[in-house]
C-alpha positions, 0 to 999 in steps of 0.5 A: 737639390739646393743647399743652405750655407751650412751644406744642409738641403735647402728648406730643411731646418737644422732640427729636422722639424717644422720652423718654430718662432723664437721663444720669448723669456717668461715674464716675472711672476707678479710681485717679483721685484725688478733687479736694482742697479748697483748704488753709485760710487761716493765719488767718481772723477773722470779725466779731472783737470784743473789749471791755474793759468799755465800751471796744470794742478790736476791733470787727467785724474780718474778716481772712484771712491766706494761708499762707506770706505776711508779713502786716502789721497796722498802726495807731496806738496804741490801734487794737486791733492787740495785742488782735486778736493776743491773740485769735488766739493764744488769750490772750484768749477769743473766741466760737466761730467768730470765729477760726480758725488753719489751720482750727482754732477758737481757742475750741474747739481752743485747744491745737491752735491754740497748737501751731501758733503761735510768739509774740513779744510786744511786752513782753520775754519773755527772762529776763536771769538765764538764758543764751541757751540756757537761755531757749530751752530753757525755751520748748521745755519750755513748748511741750511739745517732745519731750524727746528733740528738745529739745537739737537744736531749741534748737541749731537755733533759736539757729543760725537767728537767729545766736546759737549763739556767744553761747548760753552768755552771760547774756541781760543781757549781750546787745545790744537786737538780740540780745535780740530775736533771742533771743526770735525763737529762743524762738518758733521752737523749736517749729517753728511754722507761724504766727509772730506778732510784736507790734512785734518791732523796737521800740526798735532802731536801724536796723542791729539792725532790719535784722538781725532781719528778715534772720533772720525772712526766712531762717527763712521761706524755709527753712520756708515759715511764715506771719508775722503782724506788727504794726509802727509802722515803715512802711518795714518794712511796705513792704519786708517785708510781702506785704499789709497791713491798716490798723486804726483804732478797732478796725476794718480801714480798708484792706487790700491790698498796699503798691502797691495802697494807694499807688495807691488813695491816689494815685487819690483825690488826683487825683480831689480835685485834678481834679474832673469839671466839671458837665455841662449839656445843650446847647439844641436845635439849638445847635452843640457847642462845646469850651472854648478852652484857657486860657493863663493857667491856672497850671501845677501841680507834678507829683504826688509819689507817696504813701508807705505812711506817707501812706496810714497818715496818710490812714486814721488822721488825726493819730493823736493823739486820745483813742483812741490808747492810754492811760498804760499803753500808753505806759509799756509801750512805753517800758519795752520800748524802754529795755530793748532800746535 
């Protein structure tokens, strides 16, 4: 008698019964909705790279921003944050497949991506010679808001940032905080799904900074939009961002919630303070011994919980090297700070 590969008599099924055709899954009942695919991330970057001549500003960034979250992109001057932002907003060209915004390829579908975005750049975009309302109306035309909806959209955007009463004044009469809120209204007039903010509170005093963030959060709560922000203020990132990525020399060096990043740094510090003692195998037959407690060992002060700024310093070092921006970056930052300050 022959046997099969498992040692059973040849021709005899494992069940001992006649051969059966494989079962096919039952068809869903009529009217049952098909399972839907998960929604795409708000922003997806895969191996994002961008160079200015011989200088690689962004060097292989992998990033995913979830819909509805506030995501902070942190790093010293020259880390590549603004370049990454400009790639996402289609202001800089990238190869196909590197950047997607809500599933749309930033290379092949540039206009579709732009219609999903609101962008507040680091440099001021408000025109001092126009009123607040005229500034926002100009952006409504730029973003191709339907003519019949423009007046209402402009009014809604100004109301959302608390500038309805000052809408008729020239922008040059606004305070620094009001100017930043005006630019926020310019970005919101197209009802974007993704709001991009590049250093939105640079040069503002603490009260004005808080006011800007209060309006950002109010709009986000009302619309569910996603916010991607760059900032140098660690307290802002800690308080307002759901997750943050720390960028240095064009690469993402750390990513997580502020609590996760602080906990990871605390664990690294404990490991450095308390290295594991070397282990030696006892000689055969020797009794196990435990080290006697030392009464002369100095007591260590309790460990101070790290801040997000400590994490920033741990990742970026001093930040004062030749890669930390150039003269043009410093001049641009100071000019913006002076205009809103």
